[in-house]
Backbone as ProteinMPNN parsed JSONL, in Angstrom:
{"seq_chain_A": "MVARSNSFLLEERQAFLQHAMEMALEEARSSLEHGDVPVGAVVYMGAQPIAKRHNEKELTNDPTAHAELLAIRDAAHAVGSWHLDGAWLISTLEPCPMCAGALLASRVELLAFGAFDPKAGACGSLYNLCVDPRFNHELEVVSGVLVDQCSSLLSKFFQARRDTR", "coords_chain_A": {"N_chain_A": [[31.365, 6.427, -13.636], [30.256, 5.056, -11.341], [27.904, 6.633, -10.771], [26.685, 6.194, -12.829], [25.712, 3.444, -12.552], [24.256, 3.813, -10.116], [22.294, 5.202, -11.039], [21.036, 3.497, -12.669], [20.358, 1.669, -10.944], [18.435, 2.868, -9.631], [16.53, 3.491, -11.37], [15.73, 0.922, -12.41], [14.598, -0.023, -9.821], [12.383, 1.894, -9.727], [10.965, 0.992, -11.887], [10.402, -1.488, -11.081], [8.648, -0.822, -8.808], [6.529, 0.248, -10.229], [5.654, -1.664, -11.769], [4.797, -3.597, -9.556], [2.657, -1.829, -8.399], [0.835, -1.688, -10.427], [0.08, -4.228, -10.313], [-1.254, -3.978, -7.695], [-3.182, -2.052, -8.195], [-4.85, -3.766, -10.031], [-5.722, -5.479, -8.047], [-7.003, -3.656, -6.38], [-9.196, -3.119, -8.024], [-10.944, -5.119, -7.656], [-12.302, -4.637, -5.33], [-14.488, -3.266, -6.114], [-16.523, -4.987, -6.927], [-17.969, -5.509, -4.633], [-18.662, -3.162, -3.803], [-16.88, -1.921, -2.081], [-14.458, 0.793, -1.136], [-12.001, 1.202, -3.65], [-9.243, 0.016, -2.934], [-5.923, -1.318, -3.212], [-3.456, -3.799, -2.008], [-0.184, -5.113, -2.228], [2.192, -7.366, -1.039], [5.558, -7.917, -1.069], [8.328, -10.169, -0.91], [11.454, -9.84, -1.477], [11.757, -10.416, -4.927], [9.257, -11.56, -5.209], [5.778, -11.569, -5.103], [3.856, -12.1, -2.209], [1.629, -11.831, -0.847], [-1.673, -10.435, -1.504], [-4.189, -8.052, -1.443], [-7.245, -6.699, -1.13], [-9.49, -3.862, -0.048], [-12.173, -4.845, 2.188], [-13.976, -3.967, 3.877], [-16.934, -3.475, 3.523], [-17.801, -5.796, 2.533], [-17.111, -7.56, 4.586], [-18.256, -6.504, 6.76], [-16.348, -5.213, 8.512], [-14.6, -3.008, 10.286], [-11.715, -2.925, 10.229], [-10.858, -4.113, 7.97], [-9.044, -3.497, 5.851], [-7.159, -2.973, 2.971], [-4.313, -3.108, 3.142], [-3.782, -4.051, 5.821], [-4.897, -6.548, 5.794], [-3.36, -7.593, 3.771], [-1.002, -7.564, 5.021], [-1.395, -9.534, 7.143], [-1.8, -11.905, 5.543], [0.734, -12.047, 4.552], [2.294, -12.305, 6.749], [1.377, -14.841, 7.674], [2.024, -16.383, 5.404], [4.924, -16.407, 5.582], [5.373, -17.257, 7.853], [5.692, -15.802, 10.261], [5.493, -13.034, 12.211], [7.098, -10.954, 12.094], [8.111, -9.267, 9.309], [10.604, -8.652, 8.179], [12.484, -7.243, 5.617], [10.362, -7.01, 3.95], [8.407, -5.659, 1.204], [5.627, -3.26, 0.965], [3.153, -2.552, -1.38], [1.004, -0.201, -1.933], [-2.157, 1.289, -3.115], [-3.23, 3.488, -2.042], [-2.429, 5.956, 0.188], [-1.626, 4.836, 3.575], [-3.692, 4.63, 6.206], [-3.654, 5.498, 9.933], [-4.161, 3.287, 11.415], [-3.394, 1.24, 9.556], [-0.617, 2.091, 9.039], [0.366, 1.739, 11.525], [0.349, -1.195, 11.582], [2.177, -1.69, 9.849], [4.358, -0.679, 10.929], [4.657, -2.221, 13.168], [4.827, -4.75, 11.913], [7.418, -4.794, 11.164], [7.991, -4.172, 8.316], [9.99, -3.035, 5.692], [9.856, -1.382, 3.44], [7.279, 1.028, 2.262], [5.543, 1.815, -0.49], [3.133, 3.768, -1.978], [0.446, 4.939, -4.117], [-1.854, 7.218, -4.518], [-2.136, 10.202, -2.597], [-3.829, 10.554, 0.688], [-5.599, 13.045, 2.061], [-7.444, 13.227, 3.814], [-7.066, 11.067, 5.74], [-4.611, 10.028, 5.762], [-1.565, 8.852, 6.938], [1.064, 8.519, 6.303], [2.555, 10.841, 5.587], [0.623, 12.761, 4.591], [-1.285, 13.707, 6.91], [-0.098, 12.757, 9.096], [3.171, 11.56, 9.984], [3.853, 8.726, 10.342], [5.574, 6.378, 9.718], [8.173, 7.138, 9.606], [8.887, 8.166, 11.952], [10.984, 8.94, 14.378], [10.616, 8.407, 17.129], [9.327, 5.947, 17.309], [10.207, 2.469, 17.543], [10.768, 1.227, 15.329], [11.382, 2.303, 11.768], [10.385, 2.857, 8.543], [11.11, 2.981, 5.035], [9.552, 5.102, 2.844], [7.974, 5.597, -0.048], [6.391, 7.702, -2.209], [3.586, 8.548, -4.459], [3.717, 6.623, -6.528], [2.61, 5.619, -9.696], [0.69, 7.63, -9.447], [-1.558, 8.966, -10.864], [-3.16, 7.268, -12.11], [-3.869, 5.605, -9.717], [-5.214, 7.694, -8.253], [-7.175, 8.368, -10.092], [-9.012, 5.931, -10.207], [-9.873, 5.907, -7.548], [-11.205, 8.62, -7.692], [-13.139, 8.134, -9.573], [-14.733, 6.175, -8.436], [-15.905, 7.419, -6.297], [-17.094, 9.536, -7.36], [-19.177, 8.302, -8.79], [-20.583, 7.306, -6.63], [-21.409, 9.354, -5.612], [-23.267, 10.213, -7.522], [-25.171, 8.352, -7.483], [-26.721, 9.033, -5.564]], "CA_chain_A": [[30.801, 5.158, -13.649], [29.355, 4.666, -10.144], [26.641, 7.41, -10.925], [25.575, 5.393, -14.012], [25.282, 2.477, -12.112], [23.119, 4.207, -9.082], [21.065, 5.741, -11.802], [20.399, 2.355, -13.316], [19.422, 0.949, -9.908], [17.265, 3.795, -9.341], [15.392, 3.278, -12.747], [15.26, -0.432, -12.159], [13.823, -0.016, -8.644], [11.137, 2.554, -10.199], [10.214, -0.058, -12.859], [9.763, -2.628, -10.094], [7.739, -0.241, -8.252], [5.428, 0.622, -11.112], [4.855, -3.046, -12.101], [4.07, -3.732, -8.534], [1.482, -0.913, -8.369], [-0.007, -2.287, -11.417], [-0.58, -5.399, -9.508], [-2.087, -3.333, -6.619], [-4.382, -1.609, -8.985], [-5.674, -4.969, -10.448], [-6.266, -5.967, -6.853], [-8.013, -2.762, -5.862], [-10.588, -3.044, -8.758], [-11.774, -6.388, -6.959], [-13.209, -4.102, -4.353], [-15.529, -2.718, -6.734], [-17.24, -6.19, -7.094], [-18.644, -5.613, -3.379], [-19.031, -1.99, -3.17], [-15.887, -1.35, -1.163], [-13.584, 1.605, -1.756], [-10.859, 0.56, -4.41], [-7.817, 0.129, -2.453], [-5.456, -2.66, -3.194], [-2.167, -3.901, -1.573], [0.701, -6.216, -2.555], [3.401, -7.383, -0.19], [6.527, -8.488, -1.798], [9.55, -10.392, -0.4], [12.394, -9.929, -2.726], [11.09, -9.987, -6.221], [8.108, -12.249, -5.175], [4.573, -11.2, -4.356], [3.643, -13.155, -1.156], [0.097, -11.613, -0.433], [-2.109, -9.256, -2.136], [-5.467, -8.098, -1.021], [-8.205, -5.554, -1.389], [-10.488, -3.469, 1.029], [-13.338, -5.617, 2.334], [-14.987, -3.529, 4.941], [-18.217, -3.596, 3.276], [-18.054, -7.349, 2.379], [-17.275, -8.279, 5.841], [-18.621, -5.584, 7.87], [-15.395, -5.329, 9.439], [-14.083, -1.722, 9.975], [-10.316, -2.986, 10.183], [-10.542, -4.97, 6.685], [-8.253, -2.523, 4.941], [-6.371, -3.941, 1.912], [-2.843, -3.289, 3.761], [-3.835, -4.792, 7.013], [-5.434, -7.883, 5.278], [-2.192, -8.242, 3.108], [0.347, -7.928, 6.051], [-1.85, -10.683, 7.849], [-1.568, -12.824, 4.757], [2.156, -12.192, 4.53], [2.788, -12.957, 7.994], [0.931, -16.339, 7.551], [2.928, -16.996, 4.272], [6.385, -16.459, 5.952], [5.305, -18.177, 9.283], [6.254, -14.985, 11.273], [4.846, -11.626, 12.126], [8.323, -10.207, 11.557], [8.308, -9.001, 7.829], [11.75, -7.927, 7.792], [12.858, -7.129, 4.215], [9.148, -7.108, 2.908], [7.858, -4.225, 0.689], [4.369, -3.313, 0.75], [2.716, -1.542, -2.106], [-0.627, 0.123, -1.709], [-2.702, 2.322, -4.047], [-3.622, 4.572, -1.214], [-1.485, 6.193, 1.348], [-2.111, 4.034, 4.581], [-4.258, 5.418, 7.425], [-3.078, 5.543, 11.174], [-4.224, 1.815, 11.831], [-2.447, 0.538, 8.682], [0.814, 2.437, 9.175], [0.813, 1.156, 12.873], [0.521, -2.491, 11.249], [3.419, -1.633, 9.019], [5.452, -0.729, 11.92], [4.323, -3.599, 14.21], [5.388, -6.036, 11.493], [8.792, -4.463, 10.537], [8.213, -3.959, 6.79], [11.101, -2.413, 5.278], [9.436, -0.272, 2.58], [6.01, 1.103, 1.907], [5.058, 2.479, -1.649], [1.857, 4.112, -2.239], [0.247, 5.756, -5.197], [-2.389, 8.376, -4.232], [-2.162, 10.718, -1.065], [-5.114, 10.76, 1.339], [-5.498, 13.965, 2.471], [-8.245, 13.156, 5.061], [-6.707, 10.064, 6.905], [-3.096, 9.561, 5.421], [-0.679, 8.7, 8.052], [2.516, 8.44, 5.779], [2.932, 12.007, 4.75], [-0.307, 13.799, 4.534], [-1.555, 14.123, 8.145], [0.86, 12.377, 9.805], [4.356, 10.677, 9.104], [4.087, 7.673, 11.432], [6.574, 5.503, 9.266], [9.367, 7.746, 9.693], [8.914, 8.826, 13.189], [12.111, 8.364, 15.172], [10.243, 7.993, 18.412], [9.022, 4.529, 17.185], [11.203, 1.511, 17.553], [11.192, 0.785, 13.749], [11.182, 3.116, 10.619], [10.675, 2.393, 7.206], [11.391, 3.742, 3.821], [8.297, 5.751, 2.163], [8.004, 6.149, -1.597], [4.973, 8.138, -2.566], [3.229, 9.023, -5.753], [3.873, 5.638, -7.614], [1.558, 5.692, -10.462], [-0.315, 8.416, -8.596], [-2.444, 9.481, -11.646], [-3.972, 5.955, -12.228], [-4.417, 5.426, -8.322], [-6.177, 8.583, -8.009], [-8.336, 8.314, -10.927], [-9.724, 4.921, -9.847], [-10.576, 6.539, -6.361], [-12.079, 9.573, -7.88], [-14.174, 7.608, -10.447], [-15.697, 5.392, -7.479], [-16.52, 8.303, -5.161], [-18.203, 10.334, -8.332], [-20.455, 7.361, -9.081], [-21.402, 7.056, -5.312], [-22.304, 10.675, -5.483], [-24.201, 10.285, -8.504], [-26.419, 7.641, -7.321], [-27.495, 9.523, -4.251]], "C_chain_A": [[29.938, 4.716, -12.514], [28.119, 5.612, -10.324], [25.93, 6.773, -11.93], [24.915, 4.198, -13.258], [24.148, 2.64, -11.052], [22.045, 4.613, -9.806], [20.389, 4.563, -12.311], [19.531, 1.672, -12.264], [18.336, 1.647, -9.547], [16.21, 3.633, -10.412], [15.065, 1.969, -12.803], [14.333, -0.867, -10.92], [12.442, 0.785, -8.986], [10.439, 1.762, -11.055], [9.735, -0.974, -12.178], [8.466, -2.186, -9.248], [6.378, -0.12, -9.167], [4.849, -0.663, -11.351], [4.121, -3.434, -10.75], [2.914, -3.163, -8.295], [0.405, -1.426, -9.359], [-0.726, -3.566, -11.043], [-1.786, -5.0, -8.398], [-3.357, -2.827, -7.237], [-5.292, -2.455, -9.392], [-6.353, -5.249, -9.174], [-7.443, -4.969, -6.44], [-9.291, -2.862, -6.62], [-11.382, -4.051, -8.365], [-12.604, -5.744, -5.978], [-14.385, -3.622, -4.809], [-16.752, -3.83, -6.715], [-18.27, -6.358, -5.669], [-18.834, -4.301, -2.705], [-17.994, -1.353, -2.225], [-14.962, -0.314, -1.842], [-12.384, 0.912, -2.504], [-9.52, 0.851, -3.945], [-7.137, -1.373, -2.668], [-3.938, -2.723, -2.543], [-1.364, -5.029, -1.865], [1.853, -6.203, -1.524], [4.295, -8.399, -0.889], [7.73, -8.834, -0.881], [10.501, -10.743, -1.415], [11.515, -9.644, -3.9], [9.777, -10.732, -6.176], [6.828, -11.79, -4.491], [4.2, -12.347, -3.475], [2.077, -13.025, -0.565], [-0.286, -10.437, -1.247], [-3.583, -9.458, -1.849], [-6.131, -6.725, -1.26], [-9.057, -5.144, -0.303], [-11.627, -4.551, 0.962], [-14.114, -5.21, 3.452], [-16.369, -3.669, 4.671], [-18.646, -4.957, 3.211], [-18.085, -7.925, 3.505], [-17.702, -7.558, 7.032], [-17.607, -5.522, 8.995], [-14.459, -4.158, 9.276], [-12.418, -1.767, 9.903], [-9.984, -3.971, 8.948], [-9.916, -4.087, 5.477], [-7.443, -3.227, 4.057], [-4.79, -4.207, 2.666], [-2.893, -4.133, 4.894], [-4.142, -6.314, 6.772], [-3.899, -8.589, 4.612], [-1.086, -8.56, 4.079], [-0.225, -9.2, 6.83], [-1.507, -11.943, 6.836], [-0.073, -13.186, 4.73], [2.899, -12.849, 5.618], [2.595, -14.417, 8.119], [1.893, -17.116, 6.367], [4.316, -17.204, 4.751], [6.461, -17.269, 7.287], [5.771, -17.248, 10.556], [5.5, -13.493, 11.215], [5.944, -10.63, 11.879], [8.435, -10.374, 9.977], [9.551, -8.196, 7.44], [12.325, -8.151, 6.145], [11.544, -7.064, 3.352], [9.026, -5.653, 2.503], [6.346, -4.359, 0.459], [3.84, -2.205, -0.185], [1.325, -1.424, -2.209], [-1.033, 1.318, -2.687], [-2.99, 3.489, -3.476], [-2.603, 4.811, -0.021], [-2.412, 5.558, 2.656], [-2.529, 5.01, 5.677], [-3.509, 5.008, 8.656], [-2.943, 3.802, 11.421], [-3.223, 0.992, 10.923], [-1.018, 0.951, 8.786], [1.351, 1.855, 10.489], [1.032, -0.187, 12.628], [1.913, -2.633, 10.618], [4.654, -1.594, 9.92], [5.768, -1.836, 12.82], [5.016, -4.888, 13.51], [6.836, -5.89, 10.845], [8.92, -4.449, 9.314], [9.191, -2.955, 6.618], [10.725, -1.202, 4.332], [7.81, -0.174, 2.242], [6.272, 2.27, 0.644], [3.775, 2.767, -1.898], [1.664, 4.956, -3.501], [-0.488, 7.281, -4.766], [-2.33, 8.74, -2.705], [-3.539, 10.657, -0.8], [-5.098, 11.686, 2.257], [-6.499, 14.258, 3.776], [-7.985, 11.983, 6.222], [-5.11, 9.585, 6.645], [-2.228, 9.882, 6.551], [0.822, 8.426, 7.605], [3.08, 9.686, 5.001], [2.003, 13.185, 4.627], [-0.735, 14.502, 5.74], [-0.685, 13.968, 9.204], [2.089, 11.747, 9.018], [4.912, 9.529, 9.969], [5.342, 6.658, 11.115], [8.002, 5.816, 9.324], [9.565, 8.622, 10.845], [9.901, 8.333, 14.166], [11.697, 7.771, 16.538], [9.872, 6.485, 18.534], [10.186, 3.799, 17.143], [11.432, 0.984, 16.187], [10.719, 2.127, 12.931], [11.108, 2.376, 9.474], [10.705, 3.137, 6.174], [10.067, 4.001, 3.142], [8.431, 6.176, 0.812], [6.557, 6.463, -1.877], [4.944, 8.634, -4.066], [3.578, 7.842, -6.977], [2.567, 5.489, -8.487], [0.328, 6.325, -9.971], [-1.547, 8.783, -9.447], [-3.535, 8.263, -11.76], [-4.654, 5.67, -10.871], [-5.484, 6.337, -8.002], [-7.434, 8.584, -8.768], [-9.217, 7.217, -10.473], [-10.514, 5.276, -8.51], [-11.557, 7.594, -6.79], [-13.386, 9.035, -8.581], [-15.212, 6.805, -9.43], [-16.386, 6.52, -6.687], [-17.259, 9.341, -6.074], [-19.287, 9.367, -8.564], [-21.106, 7.192, -7.717], [-22.047, 8.209, -5.111], [-23.51, 10.942, -6.308], [-25.211, 9.47, -8.374], [-27.106, 8.025, -6.13], [-28.614, 10.285, -4.465]], "O_chain_A": [[28.941, 4.033, -12.744], [27.122, 5.078, -9.839], [24.7, 6.767, -11.952], [23.703, 3.998, -13.341], [23.219, 1.834, -11.005], [20.906, 4.455, -9.366], [19.162, 4.601, -12.397], [18.401, 1.219, -12.447], [17.316, 1.077, -9.16], [15.016, 3.675, -10.113], [13.962, 1.762, -13.309], [13.525, -1.796, -10.95], [11.403, 0.317, -8.52], [9.212, 1.827, -10.986], [8.637, -1.422, -12.507], [7.494, -2.909, -9.026], [5.276, -0.415, -8.705], [3.642, -0.829, -11.172], [2.901, -3.59, -10.793], [2.003, -3.917, -7.951], [-0.778, -1.54, -9.038], [-1.865, -3.882, -11.388], [-2.889, -5.532, -8.277], [-4.463, -3.162, -6.814], [-6.481, -2.173, -9.25], [-7.583, -5.263, -9.194], [-8.592, -5.345, -6.209], [-10.369, -2.726, -6.041], [-12.57, -3.977, -8.678], [-13.681, -6.291, -5.742], [-15.335, -3.518, -4.033], [-17.897, -3.442, -6.48], [-19.183, -7.183, -5.631], [-19.08, -4.148, -1.509], [-18.274, -0.31, -1.634], [-14.675, -0.484, -3.028], [-11.799, 0.022, -1.886], [-8.783, 1.719, -4.412], [-7.715, -2.413, -2.351], [-3.26, -1.696, -2.581], [-1.965, -6.095, -1.727], [2.4, -5.149, -1.198], [3.903, -9.512, -1.239], [8.167, -7.96, -0.132], [10.416, -11.752, -2.114], [10.655, -8.763, -3.878], [9.081, -10.553, -7.175], [6.868, -11.639, -3.27], [4.216, -13.49, -3.932], [1.474, -13.918, 0.03], [0.516, -9.587, -1.635], [-4.18, -10.532, -1.925], [-5.462, -5.741, -1.572], [-9.419, -6.044, 0.454], [-11.978, -5.068, -0.099], [-14.882, -6.007, 3.99], [-17.071, -4.004, 5.625], [-19.698, -5.324, 3.734], [-18.937, -8.794, 3.691], [-17.515, -7.984, 8.172], [-17.891, -5.724, 10.176], [-13.628, -4.148, 8.368], [-11.823, -0.747, 9.553], [-8.912, -4.577, 8.942], [-10.354, -4.084, 4.326], [-6.978, -4.265, 4.526], [-4.24, -5.307, 2.717], [-2.017, -4.994, 4.976], [-3.668, -7.189, 7.496], [-3.445, -9.706, 4.858], [-0.379, -9.565, 4.017], [0.663, -9.979, 7.175], [-0.964, -12.935, 7.321], [0.342, -14.339, 4.852], [3.815, -13.666, 5.527], [3.463, -15.157, 8.582], [2.368, -18.244, 6.493], [4.907, -18.194, 4.321], [7.479, -17.831, 7.691], [6.143, -17.727, 11.627], [5.029, -13.002, 10.19], [5.655, -9.508, 11.465], [8.789, -11.429, 9.45], [9.573, -7.295, 6.6], [12.518, -9.27, 5.67], [11.641, -7.066, 2.124], [9.389, -4.681, 3.166], [5.842, -5.329, -0.108], [4.024, -1.029, 0.127], [0.56, -2.34, -2.511], [-0.227, 2.204, -2.972], [-3.046, 4.513, -4.157], [-2.07, 3.89, 0.598], [-3.627, 5.73, 2.755], [-1.872, 5.997, 6.005], [-2.671, 4.125, 8.476], [-1.884, 3.192, 11.57], [-2.389, 0.218, 11.393], [-0.188, 0.061, 8.601], [2.529, 1.523, 10.618], [1.905, -0.668, 13.349], [2.663, -3.578, 10.86], [5.686, -2.247, 9.766], [6.88, -2.26, 13.135], [5.581, -5.8, 14.112], [7.324, -6.755, 10.117], [10.059, -4.727, 8.94], [9.218, -2.012, 7.408], [11.285, -0.116, 4.485], [7.161, -1.189, 1.989], [6.96, 3.286, 0.737], [3.127, 1.737, -2.086], [2.602, 5.626, -3.931], [0.174, 8.316, -4.694], [-2.431, 7.934, -1.78], [-4.393, 10.685, -1.686], [-4.625, 11.371, 3.349], [-6.403, 15.212, 4.547], [-8.535, 11.958, 7.323], [-4.556, 8.79, 7.404], [-2.157, 11.004, 7.051], [1.689, 8.147, 8.434], [3.851, 9.628, 4.043], [2.394, 14.35, 4.567], [-0.641, 15.729, 5.783], [-0.493, 14.805, 10.086], [2.103, 11.475, 7.817], [6.098, 9.377, 10.263], [6.023, 6.183, 12.024], [8.897, 4.991, 9.141], [10.258, 9.638, 10.805], [9.637, 7.298, 14.778], [12.291, 6.816, 17.037], [10.036, 5.843, 19.571], [11.209, 4.354, 16.741], [12.405, 0.248, 16.022], [9.844, 2.882, 13.356], [11.715, 1.31, 9.372], [10.216, 4.243, 6.402], [9.434, 2.984, 2.856], [9.067, 7.207, 0.598], [5.66, 5.625, -1.794], [5.909, 9.01, -4.731], [3.682, 8.153, -8.163], [1.506, 5.239, -7.914], [-0.794, 5.821, -10.007], [-2.601, 8.924, -8.828], [-4.714, 8.46, -11.467], [-5.874, 5.507, -10.833], [-6.55, 5.932, -7.54], [-8.543, 8.755, -8.264], [-10.376, 7.602, -10.316], [-11.698, 4.956, -8.403], [-12.696, 7.538, -6.326], [-14.51, 9.41, -8.247], [-16.421, 6.834, -9.658], [-17.591, 6.369, -6.488], [-18.087, 10.041, -5.492], [-20.426, 9.829, -8.491], [-22.303, 6.908, -7.749], [-23.128, 8.239, -4.523], [-24.481, 11.634, -6.002], [-26.216, 9.691, -9.049], [-28.046, 7.349, -5.713], [-29.267, 10.703, -3.509]]}, "name": "protein", "num_of_chains": 1, "seq": "MVARSNSFLLEERQAFLQHAMEMALEEARSSLEHGDVPVGAVVYMGAQPIAKRHNEKELTNDPTAHAELLAIRDAAHAVGSWHLDGAWLISTLEPCPMCAGALLASRVELLAFGAFDPKAGACGSLYNLCVDPRFNHELEVVSGVLVDQCSSLLSKFFQARRDTR"}
């Protein structure tokens, strides 16, 4: 009986993460309007989304305007504290070292991402900063959520960029 309830909880959590990733994908598509790499991030506190953002590096000429970092800033403002204890961040792309550092600094509880980033990923691909015991905080990392949809959005963007050169 216990195994069934644990299995149900895992299935329920997976369904929640997939729904949240669909919201992040929708946000990522907004990046295309201003020529930014289509990455979206959503921060949840409990079952409620409290912040969602997309990349704005090209739009703002700000090298730090990554979706994850912007969403963390908005979430901190929404809760009135930089401590985001209990928050979950859902991102369409594996965070870079800067964004992984922000996840650690803000005390986010869980990161779920879709596509791996073999060139800059800091949560499993190149580095594994979020689960490094040398830091004063670690967070759970769930990778590969709707990986095909997340990867496809990025691949199409970069193919179109190559085709226009």
